[in-house]
C-alpha positions as CSV (number, residue, x, y, z in Angstrom):
1,M,63.3,109.6,66.1
2,G,64.6,112.1,68.7
3,R,62.9,110.0,71.3
4,K,65.0,106.8,70.4
5,T,68.2,108.8,70.5
6,E,67.4,110.0,74.0
7,Q,66.6,106.5,75.2
8,N,69.8,105.1,73.7
9,A,72.2,107.8,75.1
10,P,72.0,106.8,78.8
11,A,72.3,103.1,77.9
12,E,75.4,103.7,75.9
13,S,77.0,105.8,78.6
14,G,76.1,103.1,81.2
15,R,77.7,100.4,79.1
16,G,80.9,102.5,78.8
17,A,81.1,102.9,82.5
18,E,80.4,99.2,83.0
19,K,83.1,98.3,80.5
20,D,85.6,100.6,82.3
21,T,84.7,98.9,85.6
22,K,85.2,95.4,84.2
23,L,88.5,96.4,82.6
24,A,89.7,98.0,85.8
25,L,88.7,94.9,87.8
26,Q,90.5,92.6,85.4
27,A,93.7,94.7,85.4
28,A,93.7,95.1,89.2
29,K,93.4,91.3,89.6
30,E,96.3,90.8,87.2
31,I,98.4,93.4,89.0
32,V,97.7,92.0,92.5
33,V,98.4,88.4,91.2
34,K,101.9,89.7,90.1
35,F,102.4,91.3,93.4
36,I,101.5,88.0,95.1
37,E,104.0,86.1,92.9
38,V,106.8,88.4,93.8
39,G,105.9,88.5,97.5
40,R,104.7,92.1,97.7
41,V,101.1,91.0,98.7
42,T,100.2,88.3,101.1
43,P,96.9,86.7,102.1
44,Q,97.2,88.8,105.3
45,N,97.4,92.2,103.5
46,F,95.4,91.4,100.3
47,Q,92.2,93.0,101.7
48,E,94.1,96.2,102.4
49,I,96.0,96.3,99.1
50,F,93.4,95.3,96.5
51,P,90.9,98.2,96.9
52,D,93.8,100.7,96.6
53,V,95.1,99.0,93.4
54,Y,91.6,98.8,92.0
55,A,90.9,102.5,92.7
56,V,94.1,103.6,90.9
57,V,93.4,101.4,87.9
58,L,89.8,102.6,87.7
59,R,90.9,106.2,87.7
60,A,93.4,105.5,85.0
61,V,90.9,103.7,82.8
62,A,88.3,106.4,83.3
63,A,90.6,109.3,82.8
64,P,90.7,109.5,79.0
65,H,86.9,109.7,79.0
66,E,86.9,112.6,81.4
67,T,89.6,114.4,79.4
68,D,87.8,114.0,76.1
69,S,84.5,115.4,77.3
70,G,86.2,118.2,79.2
71,E,88.2,119.6,76.3
């Protein structure tokens, strides 16, 4: 039984990280679309802006997981 638990643990943590990544990507896309709608982002600066927005959102999504395990 212990063997099954060990095998499941990494898969579950991997799924959590994958879920966080997908949520961050979706949120970043929505945020950048809004920025495009209001004129804050243009096709010329999209490549520069999107990675920064994605990085901030990913940190925000992952932060609760880090805090929970750290305390």
